[in-house]
C-alpha positions in Angstrom: 101.2 -40.2 -140.3 103.3 -42.0 -142.9 105.0 -45.2 -141.8 108.0 -44.5 -144.0 110.0 -41.3 -143.5 110.9 -38.8 -146.4 114.5 -39.9 -145.9 113.7 -43.5 -146.5 111.6 -42.6 -149.5 114.2 -40.5 -151.2 116.9 -43.1 -150.4 114.7 -45.7 -152.1 114.2 -43.6 -155.2 118.0 -42.8 -155.3 118.8 -46.5 -155.2 116.1 -47.2 -157.8 117.5 -44.7 -160.2 121.2 -45.7 -159.7 121.4 -48.2 -162.5 120.0 -45.8 -165.1 121.3 -42.6 -163.7 123.5 -41.7 -166.7 120.7 -42.2 -169.2 118.3 -40.3 -167.0 120.7 -37.4 -166.7 121.0 -37.3 -170.4 117.2 -37.4 -170.8 116.8 -34.5 -168.3 119.4 -32.4 -170.1 117.5 -33.0 -173.4 114.3 -32.1 -171.8 115.7 -28.7 -170.8 117.0 -28.2 -174.3 113.5 -29.0 -175.8 111.9 -26.3 -173.7 114.7 -24.0 -174.5 114.2 -24.7 -178.2 110.5 -23.8 -177.7 111.6 -20.6 -175.9 113.9 -19.8 -178.8 111.2 -20.6 -181.3 108.7 -18.3 -179.7 111.3 -15.5 -179.2 112.7 -15.5 -182.8 109.3 -15.8 -184.3 108.2 -12.7 -182.3 111.3 -10.9 -183.4 110.7 -11.9 -187.1 107.1 -10.7 -186.9 108.1 -7.4 -185.2 110.9 -6.7 -187.7 108.7 -7.5 -190.5 106.3 -4.8 -189.5 109.0 -2.2 -190.3 109.3 -3.5 -193.9 113.1 -3.9 -193.9 115.0 -5.4 -196.8 114.2 -9.2 -197.3 117.8 -10.3 -196.8 117.9 -8.8 -193.3 115.1 -11.3 -192.2 116.9 -14.4 -193.5 118.8 -14.9 -190.3 115.5 -14.8 -188.3 113.7 -17.2 -190.7 116.7 -19.6 -190.5 116.4 -19.3 -186.6 112.7 -20.2 -186.8 113.4 -23.3 -188.9 116.3 -24.3 -186.7 114.5 -24.0 -183.4 111.3 -25.7 -184.9 113.2 -28.7 -186.2 115.3 -28.9 -183.0 112.2 -28.8 -180.8 110.7 -31.8 -182.6 114.0 -33.8 -182.7 114.8 -33.1 -179.1 111.3 -34.0 -177.9 111.6 -37.4 -179.7 115.0 -38.1 -178.2 113.8 -37.0 -174.7 110.8 -39.3 -174.8 112.8 -42.2 -176.2 115.6 -42.0 -173.6 113.3 -41.2 -170.6 111.0 -44.1 -171.3 113.8 -46.6 -172.1 115.6 -45.7 -168.9 112.3 -45.8 -166.9 111.3 -49.2 -168.2 114.8 -50.7 -167.6 114.7 -49.2 -164.1 111.3 -50.8 -163.4 112.5 -54.1 -164.8 115.3 -54.1 -162.3 112.8 -53.2 -159.6 110.5 -56.1 -160.5 113.3 -58.6 -160.4 114.5 -57.2 -157.1 111.1 -57.3 -155.4 110.3 -60.8 -156.7 113.8 -62.1 -155.6 113.2 -60.6 -152.2 109.5 -61.7 -151.7 109.3 -64.9 -153.7 110.9 -67.1 -151.0 108.6 -65.7 -148.3 105.2 -65.8 -150.1 103.6 -68.0 -147.4 104.4 -65.6 -144.6 103.3 -62.7 -146.8 99.9 -64.4 -147.5 99.6 -65.0 -143.8 99.8 -61.1 -143.1 97.7 -59.7 -145.9 95.1 -60.5 -148.6 96.1 -61.9 -151.9 94.8 -58.8 -153.6 97.1 -56.6 -151.6 100.1 -58.6 -152.8 98.9 -58.5 -156.3 98.4 -54.7 -156.0 101.9 -54.4 -154.9 103.5 -56.5 -157.6 101.5 -54.9 -160.5 100.0 -51.5 -159.7 102.5 -50.1 -157.2 105.5 -51.0 -159.4 103.8 -49.5 -162.5 103.1 -46.3 -160.6 106.8 -45.9 -159.7 107.5 -45.2 -163.4 105.7 -41.9 -163.0 108.5 -40.5 -160.7 111.0 -39.9 -163.5 108.9 -39.3 -166.5 106.1 -37.2 -164.9 107.7 -35.7 -161.8 111.5 -35.4 -162.0 111.7 -34.4 -165.7 109.1 -31.6 -165.4 110.7 -30.4 -162.1 114.2 -30.4 -163.6 112.9 -28.4 -166.6 111.0 -26.0 -164.3 114.2 -25.3 -162.3 116.8 -24.9 -165.2 114.7 -23.2 -167.9 114.2 -20.0 -165.8 118.0 -19.8 -165.3 118.6 -19.6 -169.1 115.6 -17.2 -169.3 117.1 -15.0 -166.6 120.5 -14.9 -168.4 118.7 -13.6 -171.6 116.7 -11.0 -169.6 120.0 -9.8 -167.9 121.3 -8.6 -171.4 117.9 -7.0 -172.2 116.7 -5.2 -169.0 117.8 -5.7 -165.4 114.5 -4.4 -164.0 112.6 -7.1 -165.8 115.1 -9.6 -164.7 114.6 -8.7 -161.0 110.8 -8.8 -161.4 111.2 -12.2 -163.2 113.4 -13.7 -160.4 110.8 -12.7 -157.9 107.6 -13.6 -159.8 108.7 -17.0 -161.1 109.6 -18.7 -157.8 106.6 -16.9 -156.1 104.2 -18.4 -158.7 105.8 -21.9 -158.4 105.5 -21.8 -154.6 101.9 -20.6 -154.8 100.9 -23.3 -157.2 102.5 -26.0 -154.9 100.8 -24.6 -151.7 97.6 -24.5 -153.5 97.9 -28.1 -154.4 99.1 -29.1 -151.0 96.3 -27.4 -149.2 93.5 -28.1 -151.6 94.4 -31.3 -153.6 96.7 -33.5 -151.6 94.1 -35.0 -149.4 91.8 -35.8 -152.3 94.6 -37.7 -154.2 95.2 -39.8 -151.1 91.5 -40.6 -150.8 91.4 -41.7 -154.5 94.3 -44.0 -153.9 92.5 -45.6 -150.9 89.2 -46.0 -152.8 91.0 -47.3 -155.9 92.9 -49.8 -153.8 89.6 -51.0 -152.0 87.7 -51.2 -155.3 90.5 -53.5 -156.9 90.7 -55.6 -153.8 86.8 -56.2 -153.8 87.0 -57.0 -157.5 89.9 -59.3 -157.1 88.4 -61.2 -154.1 85.2 -61.6 -155.9 86.9 -63.2 -158.9 88.9 -65.6 -156.7 85.8 -66.7 -154.7 83.3 -66.7 -157.5 82.5 -70.4 -157.0 81.9 -70.0 -153.2 79.7 -66.9 -154.0 77.5 -68.8 -156.3 77.4 -71.9 -154.1 76.0 -69.8 -151.2 73.8 -67.6 -153.3 75.6 -64.5 -152.2 75.8 -62.9 -155.7 73.6 -59.9 -154.8 75.5 -59.2 -151.6 78.9 -59.3 -153.4 77.7 -57.3 -156.3 76.3 -54.6 -154.0 79.6 -54.4 -152.2 81.4 -54.2 -155.5 79.0 -51.6 -156.7 79.4 -49.5 -153.6 83.2 -49.6 -153.7 83.1 -48.7 -157.5 80.7 -45.8 -156.8 83.0 -44.4 -154.0 85.9 -44.7 -156.3 84.2 -43.0 -159.2 83.0 -40.2 -156.9 86.5 -39.7 -155.5 87.8 -39.5 -159.1 85.1 -36.9 -160.0 86.1 -34.8 -157.0 89.8 -35.2 -157.9 89.1 -33.9 -161.5 87.1 -30.9 -160.2 90.0 -30.1 -157.7 92.6 -30.4 -160.5 90.4 -28.2 -162.8 90.0 -25.6 -160.1 93.7 -25.5 -159.2 94.5 -25.4 -162.9 92.2 -22.4 -163.6 93.5 -20.5 -160.6 97.1 -21.2 -161.6 96.6 -20.1 -165.2 94.7 -17.0 -164.1 97.6 -16.1 -161.8 100.2 -16.6 -164.5 98.2 -14.6 -167.0 98.0 -11.7 -164.6 101.8 -12.0 -164.1 102.4 -12.0 -167.8 100.3 -8.9 -168.2 102.4 -7.2 -165.6 105.6 -8.2 -167.5 104.0 -6.9 -170.7 103.4 -3.5 -169.0 107.0 -3.6 -167.7 108.3 -4.3 -171.2 106.4 -1.4 -172.6 107.9 0.8 -170.0 111.4 -0.5 -170.8 110.9 0.5 -174.4 109.5 3.9 -173.6 111.7 5.0 -170.7 114.8 2.7 -170.6 115.7 2.6 -174.3 115.1 -1.1 -175.0 114.7 -1.8 -178.7 111.0 -1.9 -179.6 111.4 -5.0 -181.7 112.5 -6.9 -178.6 109.3 -6.1 -176.7 107.3 -9.2 -178.1 110.5 -11.2 -177.8 110.8 -10.6 -174.1 107.1 -11.2 -173.6 107.1 -14.6 -175.4 110.4 -15.8 -173.9 108.8 -15.2 -170.4 105.5 -16.8 -171.6 107.4 -19.8 -172.8 109.3 -20.2 -169.6 106.1 -20.1 -167.5 104.9 -23.0 -169.7 107.5 -25.1 -168.0 105.8 -24.4 -164.7 102.4 -25.2 -166.1 103.9 -28.5 -167.4 105.0 -29.3 -163.9 101.5 -28.7 -162.4 100.0 -32.0 -163.7 102.9 -33.9 -162.0 101.8 -32.9 -158.5 99.0 -35.7 -158.3 101.6 -38.3 -159.4 103.9 -37.3 -156.5 101.2 -38.4 -154.0 100.7 -41.7 -155.9 104.4 -42.4 -156.2 105.1 -41.7 -152.7 102.2 -44.0 -151.5 103.5 -46.8 -153.9 107.0 -46.4 -152.6 105.9 -46.6 -149.1 104.0 -49.8 -149.7 107.0 -51.4 -151.5 109.3 -50.4 -148.6 107.0 -51.7 -145.9 106.6 -54.9 -147.7 110.4 -55.4 -148.0 110.8 -54.5 -144.4 108.0 -56.9 -143.4 109.6 -59.8 -145.3 112.3 -61.8 -143.7 115.1 -61.8 -146.3 117.1 -65.1 -146.2 120.6 -64.9 -145.1 123.2 -65.5 -147.8 126.0 -68.0 -147.3 128.1 -70.6 -149.0 127.5 -73.4 -146.5 127.7 -76.8 -148.3 125.9 -79.6 -146.4 128.0 -82.7 -145.5 125.0 -84.9 -146.4 121.2 -84.6 -146.6 120.4 -85.4 -143.1 117.9 -83.0 -141.3 118.0 -81.8 -137.7 115.3 -79.8 -135.9 116.7 -78.5 -132.7 114.6 -77.0 -129.8 112.2 -75.6 -132.5 109.5 -73.2 -131.4 107.2 -71.5 -133.9 104.0 -69.6 -133.8 102.2 -67.5 -136.5 102.5 -63.7 -136.1 98.7 -63.3 -135.8 98.4 -65.9 -133.2 99.6 -66.0 -129.5 99.6 -69.9 -129.6 102.8 -71.8 -130.5 102.2 -74.3 -133.2 105.6 -76.1 -132.5 107.1 -76.1 -129.0 110.7 -77.1 -128.2 110.5 -79.7 -131.0 113.5 -82.1 -131.6 113.9 -84.4 -134.6 116.9 -85.8 -136.3 116.5 -87.5 -139.7 119.4 -89.5 -141.1 120.4 -89.1 -144.7 118.3 -91.5 -146.8 115.6 -92.0 -144.1 111.9 -91.5 -144.5 110.0 -90.2 -141.5 106.2 -90.1 -141.4 104.4 -87.5 -139.4 100.8 -87.9 -138.4 98.4 -85.6 -136.4 95.1 -83.7 -136.4 94.4 -80.8 -138.7 96.1 -77.7 -137.5 98.7 -79.6 -135.4 101.6 -77.9 -137.4 102.7 -80.6 -139.8 102.7 -78.4 -142.9 104.2 -75.7 -140.9 107.2 -77.9 -140.1 107.8 -78.4 -143.9 107.5 -74.7 -144.6 110.0 -73.9 -141.9 112.4 -76.4 -143.4 112.1 -74.8 -146.8 112.7 -71.3 -145.3 109.2 -70.0 -145.9 109.0 -69.0 -142.3 111.4 -68.1 -139.5 111.1 -69.9 -136.1 111.0 -67.7 -133.0 113.4 -70.0 -131.3 115.6 -73.1 -132.2 117.5 -74.2 -135.4 117.0 -76.2 -138.5 120.0 -77.6 -140.3 120.6 -79.8 -143.4 123.8 -81.7 -143.3 125.1 -79.3 -140.6 124.2 -76.1 -142.5 121.6 -73.8 -141.0 118.6 -73.7 -143.4 118.7 -69.9 -143.4 122.1 -70.1 -145.3 120.7 -72.3 -148.0 117.1 -71.0 -148.2 117.9 -69.0 -151.3 119.1 -72.3 -153.0 116.3 -74.5 -151.7 115.3 -75.6 -155.2 118.5 -77.6 -155.3 117.6 -79.6 -152.2 113.8 -80.2 -152.2 111.2 -81.9 -154.3 107.7 -80.9 -152.8 104.3 -82.3 -153.2 101.6 -80.6 -151.3 99.1 -77.7 -150.8 101.3 -75.1 -152.2 101.8 -76.7 -155.7 100.2 -74.8 -158.5 99.5 -75.3 -162.2 100.1 -72.5 -164.5 97.7 -71.6 -167.3 100.2 -72.9 -169.9 100.9 -76.2 -171.7 101.4 -79.4 -169.8 105.0 -79.5 -171.0 105.8 -75.9 -170.0 104.5 -76.8 -166.5 107.0 -79.6 -166.3 109.8 -77.3 -167.3 109.4 -75.5 -164.0 110.7 -78.5 -162.3 113.3 -79.5 -164.8 114.2 -76.9 -167.5 116.1 -79.4 -169.6 113.4 -82.0 -169.7 112.5 -83.4 -173.1 109.0 -84.2 -174.4 109.7 -87.9 -174.1 110.8 -87.5 -170.5 107.5 -85.9 -169.7 105.5 -88.4 -171.6 107.2 -91.4 -169.9 106.7 -89.8 -166.4 103.0 -89.3 -167.0 102.6 -92.9 -168.0 104.6 -93.8 -164.8 102.1 -91.9 -162.5 99.1 -93.4 -164.2 98.2 -90.7 -166.5 99.1 -92.4 -169.7 95.4 -93.0 -170.8 94.5 -89.4 -170.0 97.5 -88.1 -172.0 96.4 -90.2 -175.0 93.0 -88.5 -175.0 94.4 -84.9 -175.1 94.3 -83.5 -178.7 97.9 -81.9 -178.4 99.5 -84.4 -176.1 101.9 -82.7 -173.7 101.4 -79.5 -175.5 97.8 -79.4 -174.3 96.8 -76.2 -172.5 96.0 -76.8 -168.9 95.1 -74.8 -165.8 94.2 -75.2 -162.2 90.5 -75.7 -163.1 91.0 -78.1 -166.1 92.0 -81.2 -164.0 90.6 -83.0 -161.1 92.2 -83.0 -157.7 93.6 -86.6 -158.2 95.0 -85.8 -161.6 96.7 -82.7 -160.3 98.3 -84.7 -157.4 99.7 -87.2 -159.8 101.0 -84.3 -162.0 102.7 -82.8 -159.0 104.2 -86.1 -158.0 105.6 -86.5 -161.7 107.1 -83.0 -161.2 108.8 -84.1 -158.0 110.1 -87.2 -159.7 111.5 -85.2 -162.6 113.1 -82.7 -160.3 114.8 -85.6 -158.4 116.1 -83.5 -155.5 117.8 -85.4 -152.6 115.1 -84.4 -150.0 111.5 -85.1 -150.6 108.7 -83.3 -148.7 105.3 -85.0 -149.2 102.4 -83.2 -147.7 99.3 -85.5 -148.1 100.4 -86.8 -151.5 97.5 -89.2 -151.6 94.8 -86.6 -151.1 92.1 -86.8 -153.7 93.3 -90.3 -155.0 91.1 -93.4 -155.5 92.2 -96.7 -154.0 93.8 -97.8 -157.3 95.7 -94.6 -157.7 96.8 -94.8 -154.1 98.3 -98.2 -154.6 100.1 -96.9 -157.7 101.4 -94.0 -155.5 102.6 -96.5 -152.9 104.6 -98.5 -155.4 106.2 -95.3 -156.9 107.2 -94.1 -153.4 108.7 -97.4 -152.5 110.9 -97.1 -155.6 111.6 -93.4 -155.8 112.4 -92.8 -152.1 115.3 -95.2 -152.0 118.3 -93.3 -151.0 116.3 -90.1 -150.5 115.7 -88.2 -147.3 111.9 -87.8 -146.9 109.3 -86.3 -144.7 105.9 -87.9 -145.3 102.8 -86.2 -143.9 99.7 -88.4 -144.4 96.5 -89.9 -142.9 96.6 -92.8 -145.3 97.5 -96.0 -143.6 98.9 -97.7 -146.6 101.6 -95.0 -147.2 103.2 -95.5 -143.8 104.8 -98.7 -145.0 107.4 -96.7 -146.9 108.4 -94.9 -143.7 111.4 -96.0 -141.5 109.9 -94.2 -138.5 106.6 -92.6 -137.7 105.7 -89.8 -135.3 102.5 -88.1 -134.0 102.6 -84.3 -133.8 100.5 -83.2 -130.9 100.5 -79.9 -128.9 103.7 -78.8 -130.7 105.8 -81.9 -129.8 106.6 -85.1 -131.7 105.7 -88.5 -130.1 107.2 -91.8 -131.5 104.7 -94.3 -132.6 105.1 -97.9 -133.6 107.3 -98.8 -136.6 105.7 -98.9 -140.0 104.8 -102.3 -141.5 102.3 -104.8 -140.6 101.1 -102.8 -137.5 100.5 -99.6 -139.5 96.7 -99.8 -139.7 96.6 -100.3 -135.8 98.9 -97.3 -135.3 96.8 -95.1 -137.6 93.5 -96.1 -136.0 94.9 -95.4 -132.5 96.1 -92.0 -133.6 92.8 -91.0 -135.2 
């Protein structure tokens, strides 16, 4: 059973289309006019051919010839306008959706990663959003045309023969309902299976690419390839079954419609023979009805997309419901002090509390060091402060403002160096613009020299415009780059999560000197196992079993403190 109701689905679609509704309505109207132009083209052409068989004077056919040209040109022009408006409105709508989803989920990426695989999240942001474009172009437009074209066709038949009109008003909706039920009973399940198999194949492929180093390190290439080949085969077989089902439904639908058209042809012959209808209008009536049924055949391919769109919309809605949207507020901190009050936190997938009734007050301009074994909750404390997670109990405030009310503007408050830093596959300079969009090339060059990367920079062929990525630098080089980004960002609160990880002794001493300078007048939380870095802290705590325990002041006794903790 679906986790999202039809009511939620249609409310989501309605909200999605709201910004472009005017253009979409215009596109739908032009789509109807396009099909009506085709109906007119077929009808006038049939009348012209039937009239020509009687060898009338040429001038009597000029109106029909003009009508054929008019409807032919109109059909092409209207089709172009409909496609242009429909796709333009759809792409604008999807652009708004991407921004909306990213704005909602971006602050909460860590908690989302904790609940699902990276490939699931990637599938949501890329595939599911792309799938939603099909709702308007491939579902709503054909449905709109299928509903309104018969209305105009029925109006024409009313002036020709009421008996044919009644038959048409019964046959058309009956045929549409039969096609829909045929799809629902025979094809709906297979389309759902295809979506599941496709998703599983993409997940296996994505995970294999992300873990390629570990796979080769442990010699598991054959096992992973077999798993990928298996999911690929299952996906291919489901696609094959889907195509066979579509072909079967299409053949049955066309056969049914052809039988209905033959019945209409017979009825039109009777109308000419018994009810006095002009014989020249017999082919006109037949081709007009034939063209209107083509609107129904155009709607048939949209049925698979309905299943796909509904599944994509459900996943987007569930993701938005699962995410904890930050509160909005205009609270302005009095200063940059930090207060953790009675804080309790545990991850959703675990029954254990990582933090339990934790209290800590950090004065503005103070640096506090936190130590503890791996998994004690040190990084979680920083993520809670940045608004990535929501505590089960307690409150976090900055300068008297609850962190939830400033989470959406956390970039104004924090410079972060830690495990969540990332280097984009872009130039070195562009990566620095992430921290400070107004930074100049000279600013970046000076900072790189300051963090000990001057020699490395001079060896790069394009200087700060050298293309870099996560894999092109060592761990120590990346740490120093992240530190340089934090310095450039120059936020009032610094969060340092193992900033010395991967650094040699010389680089660690350079980092110590930098922190002693840069942390002046900054509020900072320093998580480290490196004894030398504790000298920059005003106070130090050990995090154990969810609570903070004060330890000796930093300074000459720092090495003894660290040894005792370890």
